[in-house]
N, C-alpha and C positions, 0 to 999 in steps of 0.2 A: 341172614343165615336162616336155615330151616329149624323148626322146633326140634327135630332129631339131633341136629348138630349142637344146638344150645343145651339140650338135655345131656348129651354125651360130655360136653365140656364141663358142665356143672358136676357131673358124676366123677370125672377125673380129678377135678380140683378138690372135691370133697374127700376122695380116697387119699389124695396126697396129704391133706390136712389132718387126716386121722393117724398118720404115722407119728408116734409120740417122740421118738428119738430125732433130735434136730439134724444130726449128721446124716442119719439114714434117710430122713425126709429130703434133705438137700440132694443127696446122691440119687434118690428116686426121681426127683425133678430133673436133674441133669440127664439121666438115662432116658426119661420120657421125652424130653426136649430133643435129644439127638434122634430118637426113633421117629418122632413126629416130623421132624425136619426132613428126614429122608423120605418118609411116606408122602408128605405133602409135595415135595419136589417131583416125585413120581406121578402123582395125580395131576399136577400142573403140566408136566411134560405130556401126559396122555391127552389132556384137554387141548393143548396146542397142536398136537399131531392130528387129533380128531378134526379140529377146525381147519387144518391145512388141506384136508382131503379135497375140498371143493373151493379153496381160496388160495390166494398168494400169501406169502409171509407178511407183506405190507397190510393186506386186509385183516389177517389174523392179529397183527400188532394193533391195529385200530380197535378191534373188538376187545382186546385185552388191556388197552390203554398204554401200550409200549410201542417202540419202533418195530419194524418188520424184522430187523436183524436180532433184536432182543427176543422177539417171539420165537425165532428159530433157535436161539441159544436155550430158551426155556424148554423147547422140545427135546433138546439133547441133554438136559441137566441130570436125568436119571440114569444115564449110561454109566 
């Protein structure tokens, strides 16, 4: 990962740990987890679609370490 991503991860974790109320902290983690999950799926879909512009799904799959059909599924995950 890049330094920027590592720094952002550390900052998010530190912010969550600063929440003193355990239930509130747990709820914040759950909400962030759901939001990140959706955002990361969208980014992965964008990457797969970007790679597909000049390649077949099988080629994209090889680049991503998955099958071609899985690469195509990833590209549609954010819909």
